[in-house]
C-alpha positions in Angstrom: 102.8 130.1 -163.5 103.5 133.9 -163.5 105.2 135.5 -165.9 108.4 137.6 -165.3 108.0 141.5 -165.8 110.0 141.3 -169.0 107.5 138.7 -170.5 104.8 141.1 -169.4 106.7 144.4 -170.8 107.1 142.3 -174.3 103.2 141.1 -174.3 101.9 144.5 -173.3 104.3 146.0 -176.2 102.9 143.7 -178.5 99.3 144.8 -177.5 100.0 148.7 -177.9 102.1 148.1 -181.4 99.0 146.2 -182.7 96.6 149.0 -181.0 98.5 152.2 -181.9 101.4 151.2 -184.7 103.9 152.7 -182.2 107.2 151.1 -182.8 107.8 148.5 -180.0 111.1 149.7 -178.8 109.4 153.0 -177.7 107.4 150.9 -174.9 109.8 151.1 -172.2 108.9 151.1 -168.3 109.4 154.8 -167.9 107.0 156.0 -170.6 103.9 157.6 -170.0 100.8 156.1 -171.8 99.5 159.5 -172.4 102.3 161.9 -172.6 105.1 160.3 -174.2 103.3 157.4 -176.6 100.3 159.8 -176.7 97.7 157.2 -176.2 94.0 158.2 -176.2 91.6 157.0 -173.6 89.7 154.7 -176.0 92.9 153.2 -177.3 93.9 153.0 -173.4 90.6 150.9 -172.5 91.3 148.3 -175.5 94.5 148.2 -174.3 93.6 147.4 -170.6 90.9 144.8 -172.1 93.5 142.8 -174.3 96.1 143.1 -171.7 93.3 141.4 -169.3 92.5 138.6 -172.0 96.6 137.7 -172.4 97.5 137.9 -169.1 94.5 136.3 -167.4 93.8 139.3 -165.0 91.2 141.6 -163.8 92.3 145.3 -164.3 89.1 147.4 -162.6 88.3 150.9 -164.0 89.4 152.3 -160.7 92.9 150.9 -161.2 93.3 152.1 -164.8 94.1 155.5 -163.8 96.3 154.6 -161.7 98.3 153.1 -164.7 100.2 155.9 -165.8 103.3 154.7 -167.4 103.9 151.4 -168.9 106.0 150.0 -166.0 102.8 150.8 -163.7 100.9 148.4 -165.7 103.7 145.8 -166.2 104.0 146.1 -162.3 100.0 145.7 -161.6 99.8 142.8 -164.2 102.6 141.0 -162.5 101.4 141.3 -159.2 97.5 140.4 -160.4 98.9 136.9 -161.6 100.6 136.0 -158.2 
């Protein structure tokens, strides 16, 4: 069963918090991974790998560059589950 956008956001926020120590309240749909959350490329790749495992989806490297905001990632993961 596919998760809702809110469930994906919550799960993604857990991953970001565990990987970076950022406050979960900061991980909102409109936040940019690099500009707002200050996530570097290595941490981003770890987050992507953990998200693939958690949500049982595949996020190809060429698609990762398009995941600029948390909302982009949530939309991608939600669509990939369908």
